[in-house]
C-alpha positions, 0 to 999 in steps of 0.5 A, a space after each residue: 721264099 728263099 732260093 738257094 742254088 749250087 753256092 759255086 754259082 753264087 745264085 742265092 736270093 729272096 728272103 727268109 723270115 727276117 733275113 733277105 739274101 741279095 746277090 750283088 757285084 758278085 757277091 752275096 749279102 744278108 740283110 735284116 728287115 727292119 722291124 720298125 721304121 721311124 720317118 725322122 724329120 730333125 732339121 739335119 736329116 731333112 737337110 741331108 735328104 734335100 742334098 740328096 734329092 739335088 745331087 740325084 736331079 743333077 746326075 740323072 741326065 748325065 748318068 749314061 756318061 758317068 756309066 761309060 766312064 766307069 765301065 769295067 772299073 768298079 766292082 763294089 758299087 754302081 757308077 750311080 753310087 759312086 757319082 752320088 758318094 763324090 758329090 755328097 762328100 765333096 760338093 756340100 759344106 757342112 749340112 747347107 744343101 747349096 753345091 759349091 759347082 766348082 767342086 762337083 764331080 761326076 767321076 774320079 778318073 785321072 788323065 788327060 784333059 783340056 787346059 785353059 777353057 774360057 766361056 764367052 756369052 754371044 748374042 742370041 743366047 750363044 755360049 762360046 767355048 775356047 780351049 788348049 788340047 792339053 795333049 800331043 797324043 794323035 788319037 786323043 786329038 782327033 777325038 771328039 769333046 763332050 760338054 756337060 753344062 749345068 745350070 747352077 741356079 736350078 742345078 739341072 744338067 744337059 749333055 752335048 755329045 761329040 760338040 767339036 774335035 779336041 785339036 780344034 780348040 773352039 766350040 759354041 752351043 745355044 741355051 734356052 732363054 730361061 737360062 738368062 741371068 743363071 750361072 752355067 759350069 761346064 764339065 768337058 769329057 775327054 779320052 785318054 789313050 794311054 789308059 786303055 780299058 775294055 780296049 777303049 781309051 779311058 773316059 775322064 770327066 772334069 770341071 773346067 769352067 764357070 760363069 756366075 751369070 749369063 747376061 743373054 744378049 
């Protein structure tokens, strides 16, 4: 059953016969239901599904941060779909299901970020991160950094919020013993006060450093 109200209110939804009316992002779309569906399993299609599965697994724990970064910006797609698109288009080579973690992007916002980031492994599964603030803006210097840490062997991410103030230039975090021998990739979440969005500084998410293997001591 279709629901159609005053077109000025854009409340149009439901289905009629083979047609489906969908209201999304302030626009109304007409979709047709497929008469036949074949679950094709060619090597190329299976590879694409595996790439999508990996990208989805990677994005899921980071999604709250991605939503914050894109708040009030996107008009034609969701933050999730945007992040999936960035990874699918930029972080895979050909049909390979193997991610190039140095090319993974969770968000394409441009702006101020930290510089010269280095990772050092310490005893007891501790990782030390050092960086240069990359800004002289007082508001941004006093803002907290968030780290997105990725286990590149298992394509799993964890989010460490408010890890340190940007001006401090150093922070440490502890990883599980099961991460020993894997690689890690670090994305740093910063703010840019020169780009106000909804009255708040813009949020930037950038890959900053990586280790091919963690030799836990």
